[in-house]
C-alpha positions in Angstrom: -27.7 -71.0 -31.9 -31.4 -70.7 -32.6 -33.9 -73.3 -31.4 -34.5 -74.1 -35.0 -30.9 -75.2 -35.4 -30.4 -78.0 -32.9 -27.8 -80.0 -34.9 -24.4 -80.1 -33.2 -21.3 -78.5 -34.7 -22.7 -75.1 -35.4 -22.0 -73.3 -32.1 -20.9 -69.7 -32.3 -17.5 -68.6 -30.9 -17.5 -67.6 -27.2 -19.3 -68.9 -24.2 -23.1 -68.8 -24.3 -24.8 -69.7 -20.9 -28.0 -70.6 -22.7 -26.2 -73.0 -25.0 -24.2 -74.5 -22.1 -27.4 -75.1 -20.1 -29.1 -76.6 -23.2 -26.1 -78.9 -23.8 -26.1 -80.1 -20.2 -29.9 -80.7 -20.1 -29.8 -82.5 -23.4 -27.0 -84.9 -22.2 -29.1 -85.6 -19.1 -32.2 -86.4 -21.1 -30.2 -88.7 -23.3 -28.8 -90.5 -20.2 -32.3 -90.9 -18.7 -33.6 -92.3 -22.0 -30.9 -94.9 -22.1 -31.3 -95.8 -18.5 -35.0 -96.5 -19.2 -34.2 -98.8 -22.0 -34.8 -96.6 -25.0 -33.2 -97.5 -28.4 -30.0 -95.5 -29.2 -31.7 -93.6 -32.1 -34.7 -92.6 -29.9 -32.3 -91.5 -27.1 -30.4 -89.3 -29.5 -33.6 -87.8 -30.9 -34.6 -87.0 -27.3 -31.3 -85.4 -26.7 -31.5 -83.1 -29.8 -35.2 -82.2 -29.0 -34.3 -81.4 -25.4 -31.5 -79.1 -26.6 -33.7 -77.3 -29.1 -36.4 -76.9 -26.5 -34.1 -75.5 -23.9 -32.7 -73.0 -26.3 -36.3 -72.1 -27.3 -37.4 -71.4 -23.7 -34.3 -69.2 -23.2 -35.7 -67.1 -26.1 -39.2 -66.7 -24.6 -41.0 -69.7 -26.2 -43.1 -72.0 -23.9 -42.9 -74.9 -26.3 -41.3 -75.9 -29.6 -43.3 -77.4 -32.6 -42.0 -80.6 -34.0 -42.5 -79.2 -37.5 -39.8 -76.6 -36.7 -37.6 -79.3 -35.2 -37.9 -81.4 -38.4 -37.1 -78.4 -40.6 -34.0 -77.6 -38.6 -32.7 -81.2 -38.7 -33.5 -81.9 -42.3 -30.7 -83.8 -44.0 -28.9 -84.7 -40.7 -28.0 -88.3 -40.7 -29.5 -90.3 -37.8 -32.3 -87.9 -37.0 -36.0 -88.1 -37.9 -36.9 -86.4 -41.2 -40.5 -85.3 -40.5 -42.7 -84.1 -37.6 -44.4 -87.5 -37.6 -41.1 -89.3 -37.4 -39.9 -87.0 -34.6 -43.1 -87.8 -32.6 -42.6 -91.5 -33.1 -39.0 -91.3 -31.9 -39.8 -89.2 -28.9 -42.6 -91.6 -27.8 -40.0 -94.4 -28.0 -37.5 -92.5 -25.9 -39.3 -93.2 -22.6 -38.7 -89.6 -21.4 -41.6 -87.9 -23.2 -45.1 -87.9 -21.7 -48.4 -87.1 -23.4 -50.9 -84.4 -22.6 -53.3 -86.9 -21.2 -50.6 -88.8 -19.2 -47.5 -86.6 -18.6 -46.3 -88.9 -15.8 -42.8 -88.2 -14.5 -41.3 -87.6 -17.9 -39.1 -84.4 -18.2 -40.7 -83.6 -21.5 -44.3 -83.6 -22.7 -45.7 -83.8 -26.3 -49.2 -82.4 -26.7 -51.8 -83.5 -29.2 -50.8 -80.7 -31.6 -47.2 -81.8 -31.8 -45.8 -79.2 -29.4 -42.9 -80.2 -27.2 -42.8 -78.8 -23.6 -40.7 -79.0 -20.5 -43.1 -80.7 -18.1 -43.1 -77.7 -15.7 -44.3 -75.3 -18.5 -47.0 -77.7 -19.6 -48.2 -77.9 -16.1 -48.1 -74.1 -15.8 -50.3 -73.8 -18.9 -52.8 -76.3 -17.7 -53.2 -74.8 -14.3 -53.4 -71.2 -15.7 -56.1 -72.3 -18.2 -58.2 -73.9 -15.5 -58.0 -70.8 -13.3 -58.7 -68.4 -16.2 -61.8 -70.3 -17.2 -63.0 -70.4 -13.7 -62.8 -66.7 -13.4 -64.4 -66.2 -16.8 -67.6 -67.8 -15.8 -70.5 -65.5 -15.6 -71.2 -64.4 -12.0 -73.7 -61.6 -12.6 -73.9 -58.3 -10.7 -75.9 -59.9 -8.0 -75.1 -57.3 -5.3 -76.5 -54.5 -7.4 -80.1 -53.5 -7.8 -81.9 -51.6 -10.5 -79.6 -48.6 -9.8 -76.7 -50.2 -11.6 -77.5 -49.1 -15.2 -77.9 -45.5 -13.9 -74.6 -45.7 -12.1 -72.9 -47.1 -15.2 -74.4 -44.4 -17.5 -73.6 -41.7 -15.0 -69.9 -42.5 -14.6 -69.2 -42.9 -18.3 -70.1 -40.1 -20.7 -71.9 -41.0 -23.9 -69.7 -41.8 -26.8 -69.7 -39.2 -29.7 -72.4 -39.9 -32.2 -74.3 -42.1 -29.8 -72.3 -45.2 -30.4 -71.0 -47.6 -27.7 -68.6 -46.3 -25.1 -66.1 -49.2 -24.8 -64.8 -48.0 -21.5 -68.4 -48.3 -20.1 -68.8 -51.7 -21.8 -65.6 -52.9 -20.3 -66.7 -51.9 -16.8 -70.1 -53.6 -17.3 -68.3 -56.8 -18.6 -66.2 -56.9 -15.4 -69.4 -56.8 -13.3 -70.9 -59.6 -15.3 -68.1 -62.0 -14.6 -64.9 -62.2 -12.5 -62.3 -61.8 -15.3 -61.7 -58.9 -17.6 -58.7 -58.4 -20.0 -58.4 -54.9 -21.3 -55.9 -54.2 -24.1 -55.2 -50.7 -25.3 -52.3 -48.4 -26.2 -51.1 -45.4 -24.1 -53.8 -42.8 -24.0 -56.8 -45.1 -24.7 -58.3 -44.7 -21.2 -57.4 -48.0 -19.4 -56.7 -46.2 -16.2 -59.9 -44.1 -16.4 -61.9 -47.3 -17.1 -60.5 -49.0 -14.0 -61.2 -46.0 -11.7 -64.8 -46.0 -12.7 -65.0 -49.8 -12.5 -63.6 -49.7 -8.9 -66.0 -47.0 -8.0 -68.8 -49.3 -9.2 -67.4 -52.2 -7.1 -67.3 -50.0 -4.0 -70.8 -48.7 -4.6 -72.1 -52.3 -4.7 -69.8 -53.6 -2.1 -68.6 -51.0 0.4 -65.4 -52.0 2.0 -64.4 -54.1 -1.1 -60.7 -55.1 -0.6 -58.9 -54.0 -3.8 -55.3 -54.8 -4.6 -53.3 -53.0 -7.3 -50.2 -54.6 -8.7 -47.8 -54.4 -11.6 -44.7 -56.4 -12.6 -42.2 -53.6 -11.7 -42.0 -51.0 -8.9 -42.0 -48.2 -11.4 -45.2 -49.4 -13.1 -46.8 -50.0 -9.7 -46.1 -46.5 -8.5 -47.2 -44.9 -11.7 -50.5 -46.9 -11.6 -51.3 -45.8 -8.1 -50.5 -42.1 -9.0 -52.7 -42.3 -12.1 -55.6 -43.9 -10.3 -55.5 -41.2 -7.6 -55.3 -38.4 -10.3 -58.3 -39.8 -12.2 -60.4 -40.3 -9.1 -60.7 -36.6 -8.4 -64.1 -36.4 -9.9 -65.7 -39.3 -7.9 -68.0 -38.8 -5.0 -66.0 -38.4 -1.8 -67.1 -41.7 -0.2 -66.1 -43.7 -3.3 -62.8 -41.7 -3.7 -61.7 -42.5 -0.2 -62.4 -46.2 -0.7 -59.9 -46.5 -3.6 -56.5 -48.0 -2.8 -53.8 -45.4 -2.6 -50.8 -47.7 -3.2 -49.9 -50.4 -5.6 -47.2 -53.1 -5.2 -45.1 -55.3 -7.4 -46.6 -58.7 -8.1 -43.7 -60.3 -6.2 -44.3 -58.1 -3.2 -48.0 -58.8 -3.3 -47.5 -62.6 -3.3 -44.9 -62.4 -0.5 -41.5 -63.6 -1.4 -40.0 -66.3 0.8 -36.4 -66.1 -0.3 -36.8 -69.2 -2.5 -37.2 -68.4 -6.2 -40.7 -69.1 -7.4 -42.0 -69.8 -3.9 -44.4 -67.3 -2.3 -46.4 -67.0 0.9 -49.6 -66.7 -1.0 -50.8 -69.4 -3.2 -53.9 -71.5 -3.9 -53.8 -73.0 -0.4 -53.2 -69.6 1.3 -54.9 -67.0 -1.0 -54.7 -63.3 -0.8 -57.3 -61.5 1.4 -58.8 -59.5 -1.4 -62.1 -59.1 -3.3 -60.6 -57.6 -6.5 -57.2 -57.5 -8.2 -56.1 -55.1 -10.8 -52.8 -55.8 -12.6 -51.3 -53.1 -14.8 -48.7 -53.7 -17.5 -49.8 -57.3 -17.6 -48.0 -57.9 -20.9 -44.9 -58.2 -18.7 -46.2 -61.3 -16.9 -44.5 -64.5 -17.9 -46.3 -67.8 -17.8 -45.0 -69.0 -14.4 -45.6 -65.7 -12.6 -49.1 -65.4 -14.2 -50.0 -68.8 -13.0 -48.7 -68.2 -9.4 -50.5 -64.8 -9.3 -53.9 -66.1 -10.4 -53.6 -69.2 -8.2 -53.2 -66.8 -5.2 -56.4 -64.9 -6.0 -59.5 -66.2 -4.1 -62.1 -67.9 -6.4 -64.7 -65.3 -5.8 -62.5 -62.3 -6.4 -62.6 -60.2 -9.6 -59.5 -60.1 -11.8 -58.7 -57.2 -14.2 -55.6 -57.5 -16.4 -54.5 -54.3 -18.1 -52.0 -54.0 -20.9 -51.1 -53.5 -24.5 -51.2 -56.6 -26.7 -48.8 -54.9 -29.2 -46.0 -54.3 -26.6 -43.1 -56.5 -25.8 -43.9 -59.7 -24.0 -42.3 -60.8 -20.8 -38.5 -61.4 -20.6 -39.1 -64.9 -19.4 -41.1 -67.6 -21.3 -44.6 -66.9 -22.5 -46.8 -64.2 -24.0 -49.7 -64.7 -21.7 -51.4 -61.3 -22.2 -51.0 -61.3 -25.9 -52.5 -64.8 -26.1 -55.5 -63.8 -23.8 -56.3 -60.6 -25.6 -56.0 -61.9 -29.1 -59.8 -61.9 -29.7 -62.3 -59.5 -28.3 -65.4 -61.5 -29.3 -68.7 -61.3 -27.4 -71.4 -63.9 -27.4 -75.1 -63.0 -28.1 -75.8 -63.5 -24.4 -73.1 -61.1 -23.3 -74.1 -58.5 -25.8 -77.7 -58.7 -24.5 -76.6 -58.3 -20.9 -74.3 -55.4 -21.8 -77.0 -53.7 -23.8 -79.4 -53.8 -20.8 -76.8 -52.5 -18.4 -75.5 -49.7 -20.7 -78.8 -48.7 -22.2 -77.8 -49.6 -25.8 -79.3 -51.7 -28.5 -77.5 -55.0 -28.7 -76.9 -54.6 -32.4 -74.8 -51.5 -31.7 -72.3 -53.5 -29.6 -69.9 -54.8 -32.2 -66.4 -55.6 -31.0 -63.4 -54.9 -33.2 -62.5 -57.6 -35.7 -59.4 -59.7 -34.8 -56.9 -60.4 -37.6 -57.0 -63.7 -39.5 -54.1 -65.1 -37.4 -56.2 -64.6 -34.2 -59.4 -66.3 -35.5 -58.5 -69.6 -33.7 -58.7 -67.9 -30.4 -62.3 -66.9 -30.7 -63.7 -69.6 -28.4 -60.7 -69.8 -26.0 -61.7 -67.1 -23.5 -65.3 -66.1 -24.1 -66.7 -62.7 -23.2 -63.7 -61.5 -21.2 -61.7 -59.3 -23.6 -62.1 -55.7 -24.5 -59.9 -53.6 -26.9 -59.8 -49.8 -26.2 -58.8 -48.2 -29.5 -59.8 -44.5 -29.2 -56.7 -42.5 -28.2 -57.3 -39.6 -25.9 -53.7 -38.5 -25.7 -52.8 -38.0 -29.3 -54.9 -36.4 -32.0 -55.8 -38.8 -34.8 -53.3 -37.0 -37.1 -50.5 -36.5 -34.5 -47.1 -37.6 -35.6 -46.6 -40.0 -32.7 -50.0 -41.5 -33.1 -49.5 -42.0 -36.8 -46.1 -43.6 -36.2 -47.4 -46.0 -33.6 -50.2 -47.2 -35.9 -47.8 -47.6 -38.8 -45.5 -49.7 -36.7 -48.4 -51.8 -35.4 -49.5 -52.4 -39.0 -46.1 -53.4 -40.2 -46.0 -50.6 -42.7 -42.3 -49.9 -43.1 -42.6 -47.4 -45.9 -45.1 -45.4 -44.0 -42.9 -45.4 -40.9 -39.9 -44.1 -42.8 -42.0 -41.5 -44.5 -43.2 -40.2 -41.2 -39.7 -40.1 -39.7 -38.4 -38.2 -42.7 -41.3 -35.7 -42.5 -41.1 -35.4 -38.7 -37.4 -34.7 -38.9 -38.2 -31.7 -41.0 -40.8 -30.6 -38.4 -43.4 -29.8 -41.0 -46.3 -31.7 -42.5 -46.6 -30.5 -46.1 -50.1 -31.8 -46.4 -51.6 -29.8 -43.5 -49.4 -26.9 -42.6 -47.8 -28.0 -39.3 -50.3 -29.9 -37.2 -49.1 -33.5 -37.7 -45.4 -33.2 -37.8 -44.6 -30.7 -35.0 -45.7 -29.6 -31.6 -47.3 -26.4 -30.5 -43.9 -25.0 -29.6 -42.6 -25.6 -33.1 -40.3 -28.6 -32.1 -40.6 -31.6 -34.3 -42.5 -34.5 -32.7 -40.3 -37.0 -34.5 -36.6 -36.5 -34.7 -34.4 -38.9 -36.7 -30.6 -39.0 -36.6 -27.6 -41.1 -37.6 -26.9 -44.1 -35.3 -23.2 -43.4 -35.1 -22.2 -43.2 -31.4 -20.8 -39.7 -31.8 -24.1 -38.4 -33.1 -26.4 -40.5 -31.1 -24.7 -39.8 -27.7 -24.4 -36.1 -28.5 -28.2 -36.0 -29.0 -28.8 -38.0 -25.8 -26.6 -35.5 -23.9 -28.7 -32.7 -25.2 -31.8 -34.5 -23.9 -30.4 -34.5 -20.4 -29.4 -30.8 -20.4 -32.4 -29.8 -18.4 -31.7 -32.5 -15.8 -28.1 -31.3 -15.4 -29.2 -27.7 -15.1 -31.8 -28.6 -12.5 -29.2 -30.4 -10.3 -26.8 -27.4 -10.5 -29.6 -24.9 -9.6 -31.4 -27.1 -7.0 -28.7 -29.6 -5.8 -30.7 -30.9 -2.8 -34.2 -31.0 -4.2 -35.1 -34.7 -4.8 -38.6 -33.8 -6.3 -37.1 -31.4 -8.8 -34.3 -33.8 -9.7 -36.8 -36.7 -10.3 -39.1 -34.5 -12.3 -36.3 -33.3 -14.6 -34.9 -36.8 -15.0 -38.3 -38.2 -15.9 -38.7 -35.8 -18.8 -36.2 -37.6 -21.1 -34.8 -41.1 -21.4 -32.5 -42.9 -23.7 -33.7 -46.4 -24.6 -31.5 -49.1 -26.1 -32.4 -52.3 -27.9 -29.3 -54.2 -26.6 -27.2 -54.2 -23.4 -23.8 -55.2 -24.8 -23.0 -53.4 -28.0 -21.6 -50.1 -29.1 -25.2 -48.8 -29.1 -26.2 -50.7 -25.9 -27.2 -49.8 -22.4 -23.8 -50.3 -20.8 -21.7 -48.3 -23.4 -24.3 -45.5 -23.4 -24.4 -45.3 -19.6 -20.6 -45.2 -19.4 -20.4 -42.3 -21.8 -23.3 -40.4 -20.4 -22.2 -40.9 -16.8 -18.7 -39.7 -17.6 -20.1 -36.6 -19.3 -22.5 -35.9 -16.4 -19.8 -36.2 -13.8 -17.8 -33.5 -15.7 -20.8 -31.2 -15.9 -21.6 -31.7 -12.3 -18.0 -31.4 -11.0 -19.1 -28.5 -8.7 -21.4 -30.9 -6.8 -18.8 -33.6 -6.1 -17.1 -33.7 -2.7 -13.5 -32.5 -2.5 -11.1 -35.2 -3.1 -13.7 -37.7 -4.4 -12.5 -40.5 -6.7 -13.2 -39.5 -10.3 -13.3 -43.2 -11.2 -15.9 -44.2 -8.5 -19.2 -45.5 -9.8 -21.3 -43.3 -7.5 -21.3 -39.5 -7.9 -23.7 -36.7 -7.1 -26.3 -36.6 -10.0 -26.0 -40.3 -10.8 -29.4 -41.9 -11.5 -29.6 -45.6 -10.7 -32.0 -48.4 -11.4 -32.5 -51.2 -8.9 -31.9 -54.7 -10.4 -33.0 -56.9 -7.5 -35.9 -56.9 -5.1 -34.9 -56.1 -1.5 -37.9 -56.3 0.9 -35.8 -55.0 3.9 -35.2 -51.7 2.1 -38.6 -51.6 0.3 -36.8 -51.5 -3.1 -37.8 -53.5 -6.1 -36.5 -54.3 -9.5 -37.0 -51.3 -11.8 -37.1 -48.6 -9.1 -35.3 -45.4 -10.1 -33.3 -43.4 -7.6 -31.1 -40.3 -7.9 -27.9 -39.7 -6.0 -27.9 -36.2 -4.6 -25.0 -34.3 -3.0 -24.4 -35.5 0.6 -24.1 -33.2 3.6 -20.6 -32.2 4.4 -18.7 -35.3 5.6 -21.7 -37.5 5.0 -22.1 -40.6 2.9 -23.7 -40.4 -0.6 -27.4 -41.0 -0.5 -29.8 -42.1 -3.2 -33.3 -40.7 -3.2 -36.3 -42.8 -4.3 -40.0 -41.8 -4.7 -42.1 -43.0 -1.7 -45.6 -41.7 -1.2 -45.5 -42.5 2.5 -42.3 -40.5 3.1 -42.2 -36.8 4.1 -42.1 -34.8 0.9 -42.7 -38.0 -1.2 -39.1 -39.1 -1.3 -36.7 -41.1 1.0 -33.0 -41.4 1.0 -31.0 -44.7 1.2 -27.2 -44.8 1.6 -25.6 -45.6 -1.7 -23.5 -48.3 0.0 -26.7 -50.1 1.2 -28.4 -50.4 -2.2 -29.0 -53.9 -3.7 -27.7 -54.7 -7.1 -28.2 -51.6 -9.3 -26.8 -49.8 -12.4 -26.5 -46.3 -13.8 -29.8 -45.4 -15.5 -29.2 -42.7 -18.0 -29.8 -45.4 -20.6 -32.2 -48.3 -20.1 -33.4 -51.2 -22.2 -36.7 -51.0 -24.0 -37.9 -53.9 -21.9 -37.1 -52.1 -18.6 -38.9 -49.0 -19.9 -42.3 -50.7 -19.9 -44.6 -49.0 -17.4 -42.9 -45.7 -17.8 -43.6 -42.6 -19.8 -41.3 -39.6 -20.7 -41.9 -36.3 -22.4 -39.2 -37.3 -24.8 -38.2 -40.9 -25.5 -35.1 -41.5 -27.6 -34.4 -45.0 -29.1 -31.0 -46.0 -30.2 -30.9 -49.1 -32.5 -27.7 -51.1 -33.3 -26.0 -50.6 -36.7 -25.9 -54.3 -37.4 -28.9 -56.8 -37.7 -30.1 -58.3 -34.4 -32.9 -60.7 -33.6 -34.1 -58.4 -30.9 -35.1 -55.8 -33.4 -38.8 -56.5 -33.7 -42.0 -54.6 -34.3 -43.0 -54.9 -30.7 -39.7 -53.4 -29.5 -40.1 -50.4 -31.8 -43.8 -49.9 -30.9 -43.0 -50.1 -27.1 -40.3 -47.5 -27.4 -42.3 -45.1 -29.5 -45.3 -45.3 -27.1 -43.1 -44.4 -24.1 -43.2 -40.8 -25.4 -45.7 -38.1 -24.4 -44.6 -35.4 -26.8 -41.5 -36.3 -28.8 -39.8 -39.4 -30.2 -36.1 -39.2 -31.1 -34.7 -42.1 -33.1 -31.1 -42.9 -33.8 -31.2 -45.7 -36.4 -30.5 -46.4 -40.0 -33.5 -46.8 -42.4 -32.6 -50.5 -42.9 -32.7 -51.3 -39.1 -36.0 -49.5 -38.8 -37.4 -51.5 -41.7 -36.0 -54.7 -40.2 -37.8 -54.0 -36.9 -41.2 -53.1 -38.5 -41.1 -56.2 -40.7 -40.3 -58.6 -37.9 -43.3 -59.3 -35.6 -42.5 -61.3 -32.5 -43.6 -64.9 -32.7 -43.6 -66.8 -29.4 -44.7 -70.4 -29.4 -47.3 -71.2 -26.8 -50.2 -73.6 -26.3 -52.2 -71.6 -23.8 -55.2 -71.1 -26.1 -55.2 -74.9 -26.8 -55.2 -75.6 -23.1 -58.1 -73.2 -22.6 -60.1 -75.0 -25.3 -59.3 -78.4 -23.9 -60.3 -77.4 -20.4 -63.5 -75.9 -21.7 -64.3 -79.0 -23.7 -63.8 -81.3 -20.6 -65.9 -79.0 -18.5 -68.7 -79.1 -21.1 -68.6 -83.0 -21.1 -68.6 -83.2 -17.3 
């Protein structure tokens, strides 16, 4: 049942935990309303609204507009017939607070007719206050007149003499304590951060810098990328850069109680700067807790891609914050002075009409990086990603058809194929027999590497990282579980020579099995999203799974398979889980039937995981469905930012 269909009697067959939770919460809200003396009609309205809101939050929304509630309940006897009537009934229910006075009510109705769970409304308010505090101009007080020379020396001049937005982003981060950088893969986010951190270290030797990302894989990749990009820095600055990154949960210090961490506003992190990669994966609650734990004087840099999938949990924080890259005249003047440019040349990209309302929400804190340094402007993957971003279904299908032939009829062969003649885009039928056969061919190099170098963890990880099958769903004929079962069975057959004599052919673990950790385990140093590979055990020994670990000899460490926290086979993974990862070849398998998860953001995220090739197993209709369905998550964060800013201005 969708949040927009809160009327009883429409439940789908089978047990749905989200619906069961919504029904239970709704019944409790109705009981509270009646206990507080609300009229029967108002109590029933509160019940229906609570049920719709609970379902909405399970689908990633932070709040639910009364206009949508009214539309879903239209024609249902005994329920309000308009947003205004819903607001009146909810106020009479005694269980709905207001934005100005939320009180102890379980629900809150804001001034723009959005209904919230009180906890989410409080998260939005607290996050807005912290963001605006960080966005205040601080000025590069520690730097002298040498700063412009440093900035201009670290960043090359842009072609044609125009503004270098990587340089401008770094300058903006020195001007104030908050910077939000949005850019697709290959647009230079990591390079920008390396140079920015070098500037911070030049102005503040010993600056305590923390690197974090929502998943272990994204954190490890961030640390590796920063170290690789830092090779050209002066030695003193290079050695000052952090060498490791952690998950956000590990940085905050888990306590064993969900949502409770050792570091918070009352016990902040001992840092001077925080850089968060893949920030689009931060949900509302985690973003609030993370920023609360950052000292007031520390700088915060959030990196991500506004067009990627948002967090699995409620909220689209990064997308909201990066919606508008506007700069005030004062900011443009400061940036011009720092970067040696005329202020008139600093013109940020124009946001779309839908983002116009966000212009004043987070001033002078957002930069979009749009020049791609990985793909040529006419490359097939670059063109495909832009067409998906723009919602151009016909262009996407045309590129797939042309790429599948491996030839661009307009320009010889440059856009549709790689230097080795392989098509950059490959499109096949989504039938399981064809899609899984293609996926098996993608793992052929991995299987060969294991057979040739059975004990080499580095070689196994490198080979496994070159290809990945991504799925839109978990439980379907084209989902993660079905794909993993088939691919694992086939791999076990191909790797039969590596299995111990007498091993159980039905056992989940086998030599060559890749696994993904599903739950953080501090005692083992493993975190959600970490990838390990099971290698052949020594004779008579227990199976061991090898994980990347920069601090371990050889860069990898082994953990007994029996000791692993919750995990699963990782030949196939969800598109959500793939965020923060890159592969030479990324293959996406879409379901044959319509699904609400098929969105523009899912397709874009999958496409941009690829370095050199995209393989797509999908029908033309499902591709068009995804391109034509942008994600819409209801949130009031921008309103909270404007409200806090208005109150501060009046104070």
